[in-house]
Backbone as CSV, one residue per row, in Angstrom:
resi,resn,N_x,N_y,N_z,CA_x,CA_y,CA_z,C_x,C_y,C_z
1,MET,2.165,6.676,-12.598,1.388,6.438,-11.401,2.145,5.475,-10.492
2,THR,1.940,5.671,-9.196,2.468,4.760,-8.187,1.309,4.344,-7.299
3,ILE,1.196,3.052,-7.016,0.217,2.560,-6.050,0.894,2.566,-4.682
4,LEU,0.215,3.138,-3.716,0.717,3.151,-2.342,-0.033,2.104,-1.536
5,ASP,0.673,1.381,-0.690,-0.072,0.553,0.248,-0.460,1.441,1.423
6,ALA,-1.375,0.960,2.250,-1.889,1.783,3.350,-0.761,2.251,4.270
7,TYR,0.212,1.387,4.525,1.307,1.770,5.422,2.027,3.016,4.930
8,ALA,2.231,3.133,3.633,2.961,4.283,3.097,2.271,5.587,3.485
9,VAL,0.959,5.617,3.377,0.205,6.824,3.706,0.201,7.061,5.210
10,ILE,0.002,6.002,5.971,0.012,6.129,7.437,1.385,6.606,7.903
11,ALA,2.444,6.046,7.347,3.800,6.473,7.710,4.005,7.941,7.395
12,TYR,3.494,8.381,6.263,3.627,9.788,5.893,2.876,10.683,6.884
13,LEU,1.631,10.334,7.159,0.810,11.157,8.049,1.340,11.170,9.480
14,LYS,2.001,10.104,9.894,2.539,10.019,11.251,4.011,10.438,11.326
15,ALA,4.551,10.937,10.214,5.953,11.388,10.142,6.932,10.294,10.570
16,GLU,6.673,9.071,10.127,7.569,7.949,10.409,8.756,7.988,9.441
17,PRO,9.740,7.096,9.613,10.938,7.144,8.769,10.677,7.095,7.260
18,ALA,9.588,6.498,6.821,9.302,6.435,5.378,8.725,7.739,4.831
19,ALA,8.327,8.659,5.695,7.665,9.888,5.244,8.461,10.658,4.182
20,PRO,9.788,10.841,4.357,10.526,11.555,3.311,10.594,10.806,1.977
21,GLU,10.380,9.492,2.007,10.362,8.706,0.775,8.987,8.778,0.103
22,VAL,7.951,8.936,0.897,6.587,9.000,0.373,6.291,10.384,-0.197
23,ARG,6.837,11.426,0.420,6.543,12.808,-0.006,6.743,13.023,-1.507
24,PRO,7.891,12.626,-2.098,8.063,12.841,-3.541,7.042,12.078,-4.389
25,LEU,6.612,10.922,-3.907,5.591,10.160,-4.630,4.276,10.930,-4.641
26,LEU,3.946,11.548,-3.512,2.735,12.361,-3.427,2.876,13.644,-4.244
27,ASP,4.052,14.249,-4.215,4.278,15.509,-4.931,4.117,15.359,-6.440
28,ARG,4.404,14.173,-6.962,4.243,13.960,-8.406,2.783,14.045,-8.838
29,GLY,1.874,13.836,-7.885,0.453,13.985,-8.171,-0.220,12.785,-8.797
30,ASP,0.500,11.670,-8.927,-0.130,10.502,-9.540,-0.125,9.275,-8.625
31,ALA,0.128,9.487,-7.338,0.098,8.378,-6.379,-1.358,8.041,-6.081
32,ARG,-1.627,6.746,-5.933,-2.992,6.290,-5.697,-3.008,5.180,-4.652
33,LEU,-4.054,5.162,-3.885,-4.407,4.023,-3.058,-5.484,3.242,-3.807
34,THR,-5.666,1.986,-3.469,-6.850,1.300,-3.970,-8.018,1.725,-3.075
35,ALA,-9.236,1.435,-3.486,-10.400,1.735,-2.649,-10.287,1.016,-1.306
36,VAL,-9.740,-0.186,-1.326,-9.537,-0.931,-0.076,-8.441,-0.268,0.757
37,GLY,-7.413,0.258,0.114,-6.366,0.995,0.822,-6.911,2.238,1.503
38,VAL,-7.822,2.940,0.831,-8.486,4.098,1.446,-9.182,3.648,2.727
39,ALA,-9.910,2.540,2.643,-10.617,2.024,3.818,-9.637,1.672,4.933
40,GLU,-8.527,1.042,4.591,-7.523,0.682,5.600,-6.954,1.903,6.300
41,VAL,-6.605,2.928,5.528,-6.035,4.139,6.121,-7.056,4.813,7.033
42,LEU,-8.291,4.950,6.563,-9.322,5.577,7.391,-9.550,4.785,8.678
43,ASP,-9.620,3.471,8.572,-9.788,2.622,9.751,-8.655,2.849,10.740
44,HIS,-7.438,2.849,10.263,-6.279,3.036,11.142,-6.321,4.405,11.820
45,LEU,-6.555,5.447,11.025,-6.542,6.796,11.585,-7.628,6.996,12.635
46,VAL,-8.817,6.476,12.369,-9.936,6.686,13.289,-9.865,5.722,14.473
47,ARG,-9.745,4.448,14.189,-9.822,3.440,15.245,-8.561,3.361,16.087
48,LEU,-7.409,3.423,15.446,-6.153,3.225,16.180,-5.467,4.526,16.581
49,ALA,-5.537,5.543,15.726,-4.861,6.801,16.037,-5.789,7.814,16.703
50,GLY,-7.087,7.511,16.746,-8.016,8.383,17.450,-8.430,9.643,16.706
51,ALA,-8.219,9.687,15.404,-8.617,10.861,14.621,-10.134,10.900,14.484
52,HIS,-10.664,12.092,14.313,-12.087,12.243,14.004,-12.308,11.799,12.566
53,GLU,-13.446,11.215,12.295,-13.748,10.688,10.964,-13.572,11.740,9.872
54,GLU,-14.113,12.932,10.103,-14.029,13.988,9.089,-12.586,14.419,8.855
55,ASP,-11.807,14.493,9.937,-10.399,14.887,9.805,-9.609,13.847,9.023
56,ALA,-9.872,12.577,9.287,-9.173,11.501,8.580,-9.485,11.550,7.085
57,ALA,-10.768,11.723,6.760,-11.155,11.821,5.348,-10.559,13.060,4.703
58,LEU,-10.516,14.164,5.436,-9.930,15.400,4.911,-8.435,15.230,4.651
59,ASP,-7.743,14.539,5.547,-6.309,14.276,5.330,-6.090,13.570,3.998
60,LEU,-6.880,12.536,3.723,-6.734,11.804,2.463,-7.112,12.674,1.270
61,ALA,-8.158,13.454,1.420,-8.582,14.336,0.325,-7.494,15.361,0.009
62,GLN,-6.887,15.926,1.041,-5.833,16.925,0.820,-4.608,16.325,0.146
63,LEU,-4.391,15.038,0.337,-3.279,14.352,-0.332,-3.664,13.869,-1.726
64,GLY,-4.922,14.051,-2.098,-5.407,13.592,-3.400,-5.600,12.094,-3.470
65,LEU,-5.860,11.471,-2.322,-5.920,10.006,-2.260,-7.299,9.452,-1.921
66,LEU,-8.290,10.325,-1.750,-9.589,9.848,-1.306,-10.291,9.004,-2.360
67,ASP,-10.082,9.287,-3.625,-10.688,8.498,-4.701,-9.745,7.366,-5.071
68,GLY,-9.955,6.211,-4.471,-9.064,5.085,-4.690,-9.324,4.361,-5.996
69,VAL,-8.337,3.592,-6.411,-8.479,2.735,-7.585,-9.627,1.767,-7.310
70,ILE,-10.577,1.722,-8.199,-11.755,0.875,-8.030,-11.358,-0.601,-8.110
71,VAL,-11.909,-1.371,-7.208,-11.676,-2.810,-7.210,-12.837,-3.455,-7.970
72,ASP,-12.621,-3.634,-9.264,-13.655,-4.264,-10.093,-13.477,-5.774,-10.073
73,SER,-14.305,-6.467,-10.831,-14.260,-7.932,-10.790,-12.935,-8.485,-11.304
74,ASP,-12.329,-7.845,-12.308,-11.041,-8.324,-12.814,-9.950,-8.192,-11.759
75,LEU,-9.912,-7.044,-11.096,-8.907,-6.827,-10.051,-9.163,-7.747,-8.871
76,GLY,-10.420,-7.910,-8.489,-10.750,-8.814,-7.389,-10.370,-10.252,-7.686
77,LEU,-10.649,-10.701,-8.892,-10.293,-12.058,-9.306,-8.779,-12.255,-9.257
78,ALA,-8.046,-11.325,-9.844,-6.586,-11.438,-9.879,-6.001,-11.423,-8.470
79,ALA,-6.524,-10.551,-7.599,-6.010,-10.457,-6.227,-6.326,-11.718,-5.436
80,GLY,-7.524,-12.255,-5.610,-7.881,-13.490,-4.915,-7.010,-14.653,-5.331
81,LEU,-6.747,-14.758,-6.623,-5.887,-15.838,-7.113,-4.438,-15.640,-6.665
82,LEU,-3.984,-14.398,-6.628,-2.627,-14.107,-6.147,-2.479,-14.551,-4.696
83,ARG,-3.434,-14.185,-3.866,-3.346,-14.571,-2.451,-3.435,-16.085,-2.300
84,ALA,-4.293,-16.704,-3.080,-4.409,-18.167,-3.017,-3.086,-18.838,-3.396
85,ARG,-2.373,-18.265,-4.365,-1.094,-18.820,-4.810,0.020,-18.597,-3.795
86,ARG,0.058,-17.450,-3.161,1.247,-17.037,-2.409,1.118,-17.003,-0.891
87,TYR,-0.099,-16.904,-0.370,-0.261,-16.740,1.080,0.249,-17.955,1.851
88,HIS,0.963,-17.678,2.933,1.328,-18.672,3.936,1.403,-17.918,5.258
89,ARG,0.825,-18.466,6.312,0.687,-17.727,7.564,1.994,-17.250,8.178
90,SER,3.111,-17.877,7.880,4.381,-17.410,8.433,5.365,-16.945,7.354
91,ARG,5.402,-17.621,6.223,6.373,-17.260,5.181,5.919,-16.121,4.282
92,CYS,4.617,-15.939,4.124,4.107,-14.887,3.231,2.718,-14.448,3.696
93,ALA,2.699,-13.798,4.849,1.439,-13.389,5.476,0.942,-12.080,4.869
94,VAL,0.497,-12.168,3.626,-0.042,-10.991,2.943,-1.551,-10.954,3.107
95,SER,-2.068,-9.763,3.326,-3.516,-9.604,3.455,-4.150,-9.531,2.075
96,MET,-5.464,-9.638,2.051,-6.175,-9.464,0.786,-5.949,-8.043,0.271
97,ALA,-5.934,-7.054,1.174,-5.676,-5.668,0.765,-4.298,-5.541,0.111
98,ASP,-3.301,-6.237,0.655,-1.960,-6.238,0.055,-2.012,-6.788,-1.366
99,CYS,-2.733,-7.889,-1.529,-2.820,-8.522,-2.855,-3.580,-7.648,-3.843
100,ILE,-4.586,-6.940,-3.370,-5.304,-6.006,-4.236,-4.364,-4.898,-4.685
101,ALA,-3.577,-4.355,-3.768,-2.617,-3.294,-4.128,-1.580,-3.830,-5.114
102,ALA,-1.078,-5.032,-4.871,-0.079,-5.614,-5.769,-0.652,-5.819,-7.164
103,GLU,-1.849,-6.353,-7.249,-2.463,-6.570,-8.559,-2.832,-5.256,-9.242
104,ALA,-3.211,-4.247,-8.460,-3.488,-2.928,-9.052,-2.217,-2.374,-9.680
105,ALA,-1.077,-2.544,-9.008,0.198,-2.097,-9.568,0.550,-2.896,-10.821
106,ARG,0.337,-4.208,-10.774,0.636,-5.036,-11.941,-0.236,-4.610,-13.127
107,GLN,-1.534,-4.434,-12.903,-2.446,-4.084,-13.984,-2.146,-2.701,-14.558
108,ALA,-1.675,-1.784,-13.713,-1.344,-0.434,-14.179,0.091,-0.345,-14.686
109,THR,0.811,-1.461,-14.624,2.241,-1.521,-14.968,3.010,-0.373,-14.319
110,THR,2.866,-0.309,-13.018,3.519,0.723,-12.227,4.084,0.098,-10.964
111,GLY,4.703,0.900,-10.129,5.291,0.397,-8.899,4.336,0.439,-7.726
112,LEU,4.569,-0.453,-6.775,3.835,-0.492,-5.515,4.788,-0.055,-4.419
113,ALA,4.458,1.034,-3.721,5.303,1.547,-2.643,4.874,0.934,-1.321
114,THR,5.796,0.214,-0.682,5.510,-0.471,0.582,6.805,-0.753,1.331
115,SER,6.668,-1.017,2.630,7.807,-1.494,3.418,7.553,-2.900,3.938
116,ASP,6.392,-3.454,3.639,5.995,-4.771,4.133,6.878,-5.848,3.501
117,PRO,7.684,-6.539,4.311,8.605,-7.526,3.745,7.916,-8.684,3.027
118,HIS,6.778,-9.134,3.550,6.057,-10.220,2.870,5.524,-9.741,1.526
119,LEU,5.013,-8.530,1.494,4.488,-7.988,0.249,5.620,-7.741,-0.747
120,LEU,6.752,-7.287,-0.261,7.909,-7.083,-1.144,8.427,-8.418,-1.678
121,ASP,8.436,-9.449,-0.847,8.815,-10.785,-1.328,7.863,-11.248,-2.422
122,LEU,6.557,-11.061,-2.189,5.550,-11.451,-3.167,5.771,-10.705,-4.487
123,CYS,6.006,-9.402,-4.405,6.236,-8.608,-5.621,7.457,-9.123,-6.380
124,ARG,8.515,-9.443,-5.655,9.732,-9.950,-6.304,9.440,-11.248,-7.041
125,VAL,8.786,-12.180,-6.366,8.487,-13.480,-6.962,7.529,-13.345,-8.149
126,GLU,6.571,-12.434,-8.047,5.552,-12.260,-9.082,5.984,-11.303,-10.203
127,GLY,7.141,-10.672,-10.059,7.598,-9.739,-11.084,6.834,-8.421,-11.094
128,ILE,6.329,-8.015,-9.940,5.611,-6.744,-9.800,6.614,-5.701,-9.317
129,SER,6.667,-4.587,-10.006,7.594,-3.518,-9.639,7.257,-2.991,-8.248
130,ALA,8.274,-2.796,-7.418,8.057,-2.317,-6.049,9.021,-1.185,-5.718
131,ILE,8.543,-0.289,-4.900,9.351,0.800,-4.354,9.489,0.497,-2.870
132,VAL,10.712,0.215,-2.437,10.970,-0.203,-1.066,11.025,1.024,-0.162
133,LEU,10.174,1.028,0.855,10.134,2.103,1.836,10.754,1.634,3.152
134,THR,11.224,2.577,3.932,11.795,2.282,5.236,10.697,1.887,6.217
135,VAL,10.988,0.883,7.037,10.060,0.401,8.059,10.075,1.395,9.230
136,SER,9.059,1.336,10.061,8.954,2.239,11.224,10.189,2.194,12.121
137,ASP,10.844,1.042,12.186,12.020,0.913,13.061,13.317,1.353,12.360
138,GLY,13.212,1.876,11.132,14.375,2.380,10.420,15.060,1.367,9.525
139,THR,14.620,0.119,9.530,15.230,-0.899,8.685,14.611,-0.864,7.289
140,ARG,15.263,-1.538,6.352,14.762,-1.627,4.982,14.871,-3.075,4.506
141,TRP,13.865,-3.496,3.754,13.858,-4.825,3.145,14.932,-4.891,2.069
142,ALA,15.552,-6.036,1.957,16.489,-6.293,0.866,16.175,-7.666,0.295
143,PRO,16.239,-7.809,-1.022,15.950,-9.120,-1.608,16.984,-10.146,-1.160
144,PRO,16.559,-11.407,-1.050,17.513,-12.458,-0.671,18.559,-12.626,-1.775
145,ASN,19.709,-13.054,-1.368,20.812,-13.256,-2.332,20.635,-14.491,-3.145
């Protein structure tokens, strides 16, 4: 299994530079969003991209992503503590949704696919496996030397 952050799915649906990297993850049939990631993607597609609600939900369903990883109390606790440990408004501006995705990947002992540099930094420091995706502008994160 691979946990996708919301950006990975949005990049795929919008045919951004990361789309060819996301496609094989989806083709394997075991890629998952968290329930919060599902909400993020739907919000973006409807509110920012102007998609109809039903079409946005259908897009996720067709990708097999509509049933997100449930955020139970253990995952919520771990994600809250992770954000409390690592968040900084400029050096590590990770959202709660990012931390939920990171902890879901840690708990499933799988990789988290993202292009978010702050989230990738957090994964590196926390020892969470990450799959680095290309950013919308064509650049890629690299770990510091």
